[in-house]
RODO-2510 file (C-alpha; in nm, 4 decimals, decimal comma):
residues 419
     n   res          X          Y          Z
     1     x    -7,1614    -4,4030     0,6456
     2     x    -7,5363    -4,5105     0,4814
     3     x    -7,3850    -4,7426     0,2634
     4     x    -7,1732    -4,8915     0,4878
     5     x    -7,4222    -4,9580     0,7477
     6     x    -7,6521    -5,0514     0,5265
     7     x    -7,3747    -5,3309     0,3680
     8     x    -7,4118    -5,4628     0,6994
     9     x    -7,6695    -5,5232     0,7252
    10     x    -7,7927    -5,6621     0,4053
    11     x    -7,4285    -5,7351     0,2400
    12     x    -7,5507    -6,0405     0,0400
    13     x    -7,7460    -5,7628    -0,1867
    14     x    -7,5132    -5,4802    -0,1794
    15     x    -7,7253    -5,1211    -0,2712
    16     x    -7,7069    -4,9682    -0,6209
    17     x    -7,4535    -4,7474    -0,5313
    18     x    -7,1382    -4,9605    -0,5851
    19     x    -7,2654    -4,9637    -0,9605
    20     x    -7,2465    -4,5961    -0,9990
    21     x    -7,0149    -4,5108    -1,2964
    22     x    -6,8018    -4,2453    -1,0564
    23     x    -6,6795    -4,5440    -0,8862
    24     x    -6,3807    -4,7002    -1,1018
    25     x    -6,3453    -5,0796    -0,9978
    26     x    -6,0585    -5,0315    -0,7564
    27     x    -6,2525    -4,8165    -0,5221
    28     x    -6,5523    -5,0475    -0,5956
    29     x    -6,3734    -5,3598    -0,4660
    30     x    -6,1528    -5,1311    -0,1540
    31     x    -6,5141    -5,0320    -0,0773
    32     x    -6,6361    -5,3821    -0,0227
    33     x    -6,3590    -5,4574     0,1965
    34     x    -6,4356    -5,1813     0,4516
    35     x    -6,8093    -5,3373     0,4168
    36     x    -6,6686    -5,6506     0,5242
    37     x    -6,4726    -5,6059     0,7735
    38     x    -6,7642    -5,4435     0,9840
    39     x    -6,9746    -5,7086     0,9182
    40     x    -6,7311    -5,9326     1,0042
    41     x    -6,6560    -5,7312     1,3706
    42     x    -7,0587    -5,7245     1,3718
    43     x    -7,0978    -6,0736     1,4099
    44     x    -6,8374    -6,2398     1,5409
    45     x    -6,8036    -6,5587     1,8061
    46     x    -6,6568    -6,7331     2,0514
    47     x    -6,5939    -7,1009     1,9835
    48     x    -6,3691    -7,3144     2,1634
    49     x    -6,1311    -7,5515     1,9090
    50     x    -5,9805    -7,9220     2,0100
    51     x    -5,6636    -7,7076     2,1395
    52     x    -5,8867    -7,5982     2,4086
    53     x    -5,8526    -7,2453     2,3664
    54     x    -5,9968    -6,9889     2,3310
    55     x    -6,0777    -6,8800     1,9578
    56     x    -6,3306    -6,5812     1,7312
    57     x    -6,4360    -6,7927     1,4540
    58     x    -6,6455    -6,5288     1,2101
    59     x    -6,9878    -6,7382     1,1335
    60     x    -6,9453    -6,9695     0,7706
    61     x    -7,2930    -6,8349     0,6662
    62     x    -7,1647    -6,4569     0,6072
    63     x    -6,8603    -6,4824     0,4927
    64     x    -7,0017    -6,7403     0,2148
    65     x    -7,2803    -6,5672     0,1692
    66     x    -7,0562    -6,2514     0,1529
    67     x    -6,7729    -6,4079    -0,0914
    68     x    -7,1663    -6,5760    -0,3047
    69     x    -7,2820    -6,3303    -0,3662
    70     x    -7,4938    -6,1481    -0,6213
    71     x    -7,1771    -5,9774    -0,8215
    72     x    -6,9180    -6,2516    -0,8263
    73     x    -6,6674    -6,1385    -1,0251
    74     x    -6,3045    -6,3574    -1,0195
    75     x    -6,0833    -6,0910    -0,8709
    76     x    -6,3390    -5,9728    -0,5994
    77     x    -6,3407    -6,3624    -0,4458
    78     x    -6,0014    -6,4567    -0,4068
    79     x    -5,9900    -6,1095    -0,2364
    80     x    -6,2986    -6,1938     0,0283
    81     x    -6,1167    -6,5102     0,0378
    82     x    -5,8211    -6,4283     0,1678
    83     x    -5,9134    -6,1534     0,3567
    84     x    -6,1455    -6,4700     0,5551
    85     x    -5,8957    -6,6866     0,5787
    86     x    -5,6247    -6,4119     0,7998
    87     x    -6,0016    -6,2730     1,0381
    88     x    -6,1489    -6,6649     1,0321
    89     x    -5,9231    -6,7290     1,3596
    90     x    -5,8059    -6,4129     1,5629
    91     x    -5,7047    -6,4598     1,9770
    92     x    -5,7322    -6,2905     2,2208
    93     x    -5,5464    -6,0840     2,5018
    94     x    -5,5238    -6,2244     2,7730
    95     x    -5,7291    -6,1817     3,0288
    96     x    -5,5058    -5,9989     3,3549
    97     x    -5,4087    -6,2274     3,6208
    98     x    -5,6348    -6,1175     3,9857
    99     x    -5,3120    -6,0826     4,1947
   100     x    -5,2408    -5,7702     3,8776
   101     x    -5,5592    -5,6491     3,8883
   102     x    -5,5928    -5,5710     4,3405
   103     x    -5,2203    -5,4677     4,2908
   104     x    -5,3014    -5,1719     4,0556
   105     x    -5,5666    -5,0936     4,2547
   106     x    -5,3879    -5,0542     4,6115
   107     x    -5,1159    -4,8304     4,4076
   108     x    -5,3539    -4,5849     4,2412
   109     x    -5,5363    -4,6082     4,5286
   110     x    -5,2672    -4,5372     4,7736
   111     x    -5,1172    -4,2622     4,5576
   112     x    -5,4760    -4,0801     4,5111
   113     x    -5,4908    -4,0140     4,9164
   114     x    -5,0816    -3,8614     4,8912
   115     x    -5,2041    -3,5928     4,6273
   116     x    -5,5349    -3,5538     4,8213
   117     x    -5,2853    -3,5208     5,1743
   118     x    -4,9658    -3,2937     4,9562
   119     x    -5,2712    -3,1171     4,8663
   120     x    -5,4833    -3,0269     5,1825
   121     x    -5,1345    -2,9314     5,2970
   122     x    -5,0919    -2,6433     5,0287
   123     x    -5,3624    -2,5329     5,0862
   124     x    -5,3222    -2,5444     5,4456
   125     x    -4,9686    -2,3536     5,4776
   126     x    -5,1324    -2,1186     5,2045
   127     x    -5,3822    -2,0035     5,5103
   128     x    -5,1491    -1,9949     5,7496
   129     x    -4,9359    -1,6404     5,7477
   130     x    -4,5748    -1,7241     5,7110
   131     x    -4,3402    -1,6402     5,9519
   132     x    -3,9481    -1,5680     5,8973
   133     x    -3,6633    -1,6179     6,1340
   134     x    -3,3790    -1,4158     6,1252
   135     x    -3,0502    -1,5512     6,3905
   136     x    -2,8046    -1,2705     6,4210
   137     x    -2,4948    -1,4553     6,3710
   138     x    -2,1905    -1,2555     6,5890
   139     x    -1,8444    -1,2484     6,4504
   140     x    -1,5997    -1,3431     6,6782
   141     x    -1,3674    -1,1099     6,8195
   142     x    -1,0786    -1,3002     6,8368
   143     x    -0,7434    -1,1107     6,6874
   144     x    -0,5914    -1,3739     6,4283
   145     x    -0,2654    -1,2137     6,5832
   146     x    -0,2579    -1,2612     6,9007
   147     x    -0,0357    -1,6158     6,9891
   148     x    -0,1784    -1,8465     7,1322
   149     x    -0,0021    -1,7971     7,4733
   150     x    -0,2075    -1,5049     7,5040
   151     x    -0,5553    -1,6528     7,4368
   152     x    -0,5983    -1,7124     7,7793
   153     x    -0,4998    -1,2849     7,8816
   154     x    -0,7498    -1,1736     7,6709
   155     x    -1,1071    -1,1638     7,7029
   156     x    -1,3872    -0,9299     7,5811
   157     x    -1,6430    -0,8599     7,9106
   158     x    -2,0442    -0,7895     7,8740
   159     x    -2,1022    -0,6064     8,1428
   160     x    -2,5304    -0,5623     8,2014
   161     x    -2,5268    -0,2247     8,3055
   162     x    -2,4567    -0,0726     8,0528
   163     x    -2,3182    -0,1803     7,6084
   164     x    -1,9619    -0,1491     7,4686
   165     x    -2,0779    -0,0501     7,1603
   166     x    -1,8146    -0,0079     6,8869
   167     x    -1,5358    -0,0799     7,1534
   168     x    -1,7166    -0,4934     7,1647
   169     x    -1,4461    -0,6483     7,0671
   170     x    -1,2228    -0,4350     7,2002
   171     x    -0,9732    -0,6844     7,3823
   172     x    -0,9164    -0,6168     7,7366
   173     x    -0,6444    -0,7121     7,9888
   174     x    -0,7002    -0,7865     8,3833
   175     x    -0,4373    -0,7138     8,6072
   176     x    -0,3736    -0,6971     9,0095
   177     x    -0,1478    -0,4715     9,1791
   178     x    -0,0182    -0,6388     9,4959
   179     x     0,1805    -0,4534     9,7430
   180     x     0,1786    -0,3248    10,1130
   181     x     0,1093     0,0002    10,2478
   182     x     0,3569     0,2964    10,1508
   183     x     0,5579     0,0936     9,8766
   184     x     0,4589     0,3635     9,6274
   185     x     0,1911     0,1897     9,5132
   186     x    -0,0246     0,4520     9,5516
   187     x     0,1614     0,6872     9,2991
   188     x     0,2187     0,3874     9,0439
   189     x    -0,1581     0,3007     9,0298
   190     x    -0,2305     0,6846     8,9023
   191     x     0,0812     0,6496     8,6920
   192     x    -0,1095     0,3461     8,5289
   193     x    -0,4069     0,5239     8,5367
   194     x    -0,3390     0,8097     8,3699
   195     x    -0,3522     0,6181     8,0539
   196     x    -0,6588     0,6274     7,8478
   197     x    -0,7144     0,2692     7,8224
   198     x    -0,5765     0,1729     8,2026
   199     x    -0,8453     0,1207     8,4855
   200     x    -0,7376     0,0516     8,8083
   201     x    -0,9398     0,1081     9,0637
   202     x    -0,7609     0,1022     9,4030
   203     x    -0,8204    -0,0910     9,7306
   204     x    -1,1153    -0,1783     9,6741
   205     x    -1,0478    -0,4978     9,9295
   206     x    -0,9833    -0,1878    10,2468
   207     x    -1,3851    -0,2672    10,2978
   208     x    -1,3476    -0,5744    10,5057
   209     x    -1,6868    -0,7096    10,4216
   210     x    -1,5239    -0,7792    10,0689
   211     x    -1,2819    -0,9727    10,2017
   212     x    -1,4572    -1,1129    10,4862
   213     x    -1,4687    -1,4897    10,2594
   214     x    -1,3266    -1,6410     9,9520
   215     x    -1,6775    -1,6118     9,8278
   216     x    -1,7259    -1,1926     9,8606
   217     x    -1,3755    -1,1573     9,7409
   218     x    -1,4773    -1,3810     9,3889
   219     x    -1,7776    -1,1611     9,3729
   220     x    -1,6298    -0,8514     9,3762
   221     x    -1,3238    -0,9789     9,1062
   222     x    -1,5538    -1,0853     8,9602
   223     x    -1,7289    -0,7484     8,8966
   224     x    -1,4383    -0,5315     8,9023
   225     x    -1,3650    -0,7685     8,5678
   226     x    -1,6837    -0,7616     8,3772
   227     x    -1,6130    -0,3438     8,3714
   228     x    -1,8894    -0,3250     8,6184
   229     x    -1,7333    -0,1466     8,9185
   230     x    -1,7782     0,1952     8,9424
   231     x    -1,4517     0,4642     9,0958
   232     x    -1,2939     0,7931     8,9733
   233     x    -1,0739     0,5931     8,7900
   234     x    -1,3390     0,4296     8,5271
   235     x    -1,2497     0,4506     8,1980
   236     x    -1,5200     0,4779     7,9024
   237     x    -1,6484     0,1391     7,7559
   238     x    -1,3037     0,1047     7,5413
   239     x    -1,0529    -0,0014     7,8031
   240     x    -0,8473    -0,1985     7,7404
   241     x    -0,7323    -0,2724     8,0553
   242     x    -0,8761    -0,3306     8,4377
   243     x    -0,8077    -0,4237     8,7801
   244     x    -0,7422    -0,2895     9,1493
   245     x    -0,4836    -0,2721     9,3863
   246     x    -0,4726    -0,5361     9,6625
   247     x    -0,1693    -0,5155     9,9618
   248     x    -0,1074    -0,7988    10,1337
   249     x    -0,2727    -0,7701    10,4703
   250     x    -0,6080    -0,7621    10,3372
   251     x    -0,6734    -1,1451    10,2860
   252     x    -0,4078    -1,2231     9,9807
   253     x    -0,1983    -1,3670    10,2081
   254     x    -0,4585    -1,5780    10,3806
   255     x    -0,6507    -1,7219    10,1205
   256     x    -0,3381    -1,6661     9,8496
   257     x    -0,4555    -2,0303     9,7465
   258     x    -0,7148    -1,9559     9,6076
   259     x    -0,6687    -1,6344     9,4481
   260     x    -0,3537    -1,7669     9,2586
   261     x    -0,6005    -2,0544     9,1031
   262     x    -0,8556    -1,7632     9,0318
   263     x    -0,5940    -1,6196     8,9026
   264     x    -0,4283    -1,8320     8,6515
   265     x    -0,8516    -1,9828     8,5232
   266     x    -0,9257    -1,5626     8,4727
   267     x    -0,6052    -1,4886     8,2905
   268     x    -0,5348    -1,1806     8,5543
   269     x    -0,2051    -0,9926     8,5286
   270     x    -0,0389    -1,0259     8,8629
   271     x     0,2237    -0,6959     8,9012
   272     x     0,3980    -0,7237     9,2686
   273     x     0,5339    -0,3713     9,3681
   274     x     0,7200    -0,3329     9,7026
   275     x     1,0240    -0,1494     9,7991
   276     x     1,3593    -0,2811     9,8230
   277     x     1,4697    -0,0180    10,1404
   278     x     1,2595    -0,1835    10,4032
   279     x     1,3125     0,1260    10,6432
   280     x     1,2285     0,3788    10,4974
   281     x     0,8666     0,2057    10,3788
   282     x     0,8626     0,1553    10,8399
   283     x     0,9489     0,6051    10,8459
   284     x     0,6543     0,6588    10,5645
   285     x     0,4148     0,4491    10,7774
   286     x     0,4699     0,5773    11,1384
   287     x     0,4456     0,9171    11,0018
   288     x     0,1340     0,8320    10,8314
   289     x     0,0254     0,6444    11,1739
   290     x     0,0740     0,9792    11,2864
   291     x    -0,1174     1,2150    11,0292
   292     x    -0,3558     0,9971    11,0915
   293     x    -0,4257     1,1176    11,4241
   294     x    -0,2935     1,4620    11,4407
   295     x    -0,4835     1,5709    11,1247
   296     x    -0,1809     1,7836    11,0588
   297     x    -0,3497     1,9929    10,7405
   298     x    -0,6478     2,1690    10,8300
   299     x    -0,7291     1,8849    11,0245
   300     x    -0,7444     1,6184    10,7688
   301     x    -0,5210     1,3476    10,7265
   302     x    -0,3601     1,2961    10,3535
   303     x    -0,1954     0,9796    10,2307
   304     x    -0,0984     1,1477     9,9712
   305     x    -0,0458     1,4824     9,9383
   306     x    -0,0665     1,6921     9,5525
   307     x     0,0869     2,0244     9,6075
   308     x     0,4719     2,0421     9,7553
   309     x     0,3478     2,2732    10,0431
   310     x     0,1353     1,9716    10,2042
   311     x     0,4242     1,7555    10,0905
   312     x     0,6383     2,0085    10,3909
   313     x     0,4296     1,9818    10,6133
   314     x     0,3541     1,6003    10,6705
   315     x     0,8182     1,5836    10,5806
   316     x     0,8508     1,7793    10,8939
   317     x     0,7333     1,4700    11,1665
   318     x     1,0199     1,3028    11,2706
   319     x     0,9147     0,9668    11,4172
   320     x     1,1139     0,8512    11,7149
   321     x     1,1698     0,4083    11,6397
   322     x     1,1506     0,1183    11,8717
   323     x     1,5336    -0,0409    11,7854
   324     x     1,3384    -0,3267    11,9609
   325     x     1,0159    -0,2941    11,8059
   326     x     1,2191    -0,1887    11,4574
   327     x     1,3359    -0,5732    11,4089
   328     x     1,0896    -0,7570    11,4518
   329     x     0,8729    -0,5323    11,1862
   330     x     1,2236    -0,5878    10,9268
   331     x     1,1478    -0,9142    11,0081
   332     x     0,8041    -0,9440    10,9075
   333     x     0,7716    -0,7627    10,6323
   334     x     1,0691    -0,9021    10,4452
   335     x     0,8949    -1,2329    10,5081
   336     x     0,5869    -1,0636    10,3582
   337     x     0,7655    -0,9858    10,0377
   338     x     0,9365    -1,3164     9,9912
   339     x     0,6193    -1,5501    10,0260
   340     x     0,4453    -1,2873     9,7709
   341     x     0,7292    -1,3843     9,5426
   342     x     0,6809    -1,7211     9,6519
   343     x     0,2765    -1,7658     9,5747
   344     x     0,2173    -1,5686     9,3052
   345     x     0,5845    -1,7068     9,1107
   346     x     0,3165    -1,9644     8,9079
   347     x     0,0699    -1,6714     8,7753
   348     x     0,1686    -1,4818     8,4537
   349     x     0,3411    -1,1655     8,7204
   350     x     0,6517    -0,9289     8,7195
   351     x     0,8101    -0,7954     9,0199
   352     x     0,8662    -0,4001     9,0291
   353     x     1,0868    -0,2419     9,2646
   354     x     0,9188     0,1785     9,3466
   355     x     1,3464     0,2727     9,4056
   356     x     1,3612     0,1718     9,0342
   357     x     1,0278     0,3610     8,9224
   358     x     1,1754     0,6576     9,0776
   359     x     1,5271     0,6287     8,9578
   360     x     1,4169     0,4583     8,5912
   361     x     1,1242     0,5835     8,4172
   362     x     1,1492     0,3241     8,1279
   363     x     1,0076     0,0493     8,3653
   364     x     0,7233     0,1959     8,2991
   365     x     0,7091     0,1290     7,9640
   366     x     0,7858    -0,2816     8,0962
   367     x     0,4993    -0,2090     8,2613
   368     x     0,2714    -0,1107     7,9233
   369     x     0,4760    -0,3544     7,7345
   370     x     0,4141    -0,6117     8,0352
   371     x     0,0179    -0,5161     7,9399
   372     x     0,0279    -0,5775     7,5858
   373     x    -0,1273    -0,1893     7,5712
   374     x     0,0422     0,1131     7,3855
   375     x     0,2890     0,3193     7,4923
   376     x     0,1673     0,6233     7,6427
   377     x     0,3478     0,9324     7,8374
   378     x     0,2286     0,8499     8,2327
   379     x     0,1772     1,1088     8,4934
   380     x     0,0729     1,1782     8,8108
   381     x    -0,0224     1,4419     9,0638
   382     x     0,1487     1,3126     9,4026
   383     x     0,4303     1,4614     9,5562
   384     x     0,6612     1,3036     9,7018
   385     x     0,6254     1,3894    10,1063
   386     x     1,0386     1,2029    10,2872
   387     x     1,2732     1,3383     9,9927
   388     x     1,5757     1,4432    10,2693
   389     x     1,8106     1,1179    10,3837
   390     x     1,6370     0,8797    10,6397
   391     x     1,9210     1,0718    10,9217
   392     x     1,7388     1,3736    10,7790
   393     x     1,3974     1,1789    10,8632
   394     x     1,4450     0,9634    11,1910
   395     x     1,4331     1,1337    11,5214
   396     x     1,7096     0,8687    11,7281
   397     x     1,8470     0,8464    11,3884
   398     x     2,2190     0,6787    11,6328
   399     x     2,0081     0,4139    11,7790
   400     x     1,8785     0,3002    11,4792
   401     x     2,2064     0,2728    11,2557
   402     x     2,3760     0,0863    11,6252
   403     x     2,0812    -0,1343    11,5905
   404     x     2,0833    -0,2074    11,2667
   405     x     2,4629    -0,3091    11,1877
   406     x     2,6080    -0,6645    11,1465
   407     x     2,2963    -0,7334    11,0500
   408     x     2,1238    -0,8102    10,7159
   409     x     1,9301    -0,5093    10,7075
   410     x     2,1903    -0,2728    10,7478
   411     x     2,1949    -0,2253    10,4012
   412     x     1,8987     0,0460    10,4887
   413     x     2,1025     0,2754    10,6548
   414     x     2,2862     0,4084    10,3171
   415     x     2,1347     0,6221    10,0783
   416     x     1,9727     0,4123     9,8090
   417     x     1,7917     0,6785     9,6081
   418     x     1,8794     1,0814     9,5694
   419     x     1,6423     1,3181     9,4578
***
C-alpha cells in the first residue's frame, strides 16, 4: 500500500504510478477515490455548528486541493465533488451515559465474581472424595389378602436376639389360653403345640414375680409376643402363632381391666377354655392335690401322664368330698367362669368347653380357623386319668348326690360323656 500512503501524504501531486499504461481509466478512478478516503480519515476535525451540535468537518484546503489537483478531468472532478459532499458532514455516535457505564461495569464485576466462585467450588469438589450413600428401602410385609378387620391382629415381630430371615414377612398371631386348673388346658395346649407353626409357652404366670404388678405382667407378655421367650414349646423363626396358658387365679382376674386393654391394643386372641361339669373338675383337683403330697409314681408328682399305666395308678385314688365345702367350691368356680366370660367379651375371643373337645375333635379345626392358621392333624401324648363314671371315682358318692339334689348343680351328677 505504498502508493496509498504516498497519496495520503501528498495527494496534490500523485505519483506516476497512476499514469502507468496498465491501469485503465476506471481502475485509476477507483484508486483515486480510495486514496481520497484515507485522506479524509486522516484530516477529520471536530467543528461546532450553529445548532450547537458536534459535526465532523473536512478541512476545505485538503478537499479543494485534492479536487483541483494536477489531473483535472471532468469525470474525476464530478465524482470527487459528490464524495466530498457526502463526507463533509458526519454525525458521531452518541456518548453513553455515565449511569449506563457504571451499570455495565457492575454487572461485569458481579458475573466475574460468580464465575470465580463456581470454578472454586468445582475445584473443591474434585479434590474431596465423593461418598455415595445407599438407602435400602424395605418393602412392606402387609399382605393385601388380609381383611381390614384382621389388620390389627396381624403382627411382624422383630426379635432382638435372632433374625427371622426369610420368615420376616410371615404374619404372627398373638393368643392366650384363659382357663382354670384341671379344666383340660394342659391337654389342649399340647394339641395345638403339635401344629408346626404354633408356640404356646405354658403357665408363664405360675411364677409369682411375673404377676406381682401390672408392669411385670406387661413386660412378660411383651417378651412372649416378641418371640423372645424360650421354652420347650418354642418353634423356629417361622412361628405363625405365639401365646401362653394363663390361669384365672394367676393375676388375671385381679388385673382384668388392664389386661383387656392390653389385649385390644396388641391384638391378642383370647381362647377361654372351661369345663361344663365343675364337679368332675373338683374330683380331678382333689386327686391332683393328693398326688402332690403322696407322689404315687416312683416318688414323683405328675399332673399329666403319658402312659396308660401311670394313668391307672393315679386313678386308683378316690377323694372324699366334704359336702359343705363342695357347694361353696362349685359356686366360686361358676362365678369365676361367669366373670371371665363377661370381662373378656369385648376382646376377640372364642369359648371352648373341655367336654366338646372330648366328644368332637372338629372343635380343634374351629380353633385353627379362629387363629387363621392352616389345618393340620393335631395330636397329644397326654393320657386321660379319670375315665370312669363319677360314682366310681368318689369315695362318699351318696353324700354328694344328696347334697346336690334339688340345686342348680344337680346336672353335674349325670354322665356328661363316655369314653
